[in-house]
N, C-alpha and C positions, 0 to 999 in steps of 0.2 A: 881823468885820471883813472876811472875804473877800466875803461877800454884799454888803456895802456898795460894796466895790471893783467887783465884777461888775455889779450891778444899778443903780448911781447914777453912779459916777465914770467907768467905761468907756464907757457910752452917751453921757454928757455930753461927754466928751472926743472921741468920734468924731463926734458932731454939730458940735461947734465946728471940728474939723479939716475936716469936709465943707464946711462954710460958708466956710472960709478957702481952700480949694484953688482953684487957677487952673483954668479950663476947658481942655481940650485943644484945642478948637476955638473960635476967636473967635465971639462971638455974631453978628457981622455975616455970617459965612461959613458958618452952619449951614444945612443943607437941612432940610426939613420931613418927613424920612423916617428917624425914629431907628432903625428895624430895617433900614434898607437894602433894602426890599422892592422898590423900583423898580430898584435896581442889579441885584439878583438876577433879577428878571424880564427886564430888558433883556439879561443875559448869557444867559439860557435861550432867550428868544424873539425876540431882536433888539430894539432900541429903535426906535421909530417916529419920533422926533424932535419929537413934538408936546408942548406944555406941558400940565400937569395942569389940570383944570377949577378955576377959582377957587372956585366953589360948587357943591356937588353938588345935583342936582335929583332929587327923588322922581318915580319913574315912575308913570304913570297906570294903575293896575291896579283890576280890579273885585275885590270882596270875594268869597272862596270860600265857597259854601255847601254843606254836606254833607247828603245825604239819608240819614237814619238810619232812616226809617220801616220799612225792610224788616228790621230787626234785632229779635230777640225781646226782650220787656220784661225788665228786670232783676227778680230776686226778692228 
């Protein structure tokens, strides 16, 4: 009976409770920085006042080639 309560009833009750909870911040006022990294960076380095890029763009870089010909062969 204890196992049934711990592994079935308790998780189900917690899931239902989590779905019914009211969010602390309304959805319209949420920022897209859940961990607060931009606030922490602004506090440490000063904020620059610029908006974040809407789309991140990959940098044009060349593929790195390693020359391993000078190494001895594996045995």
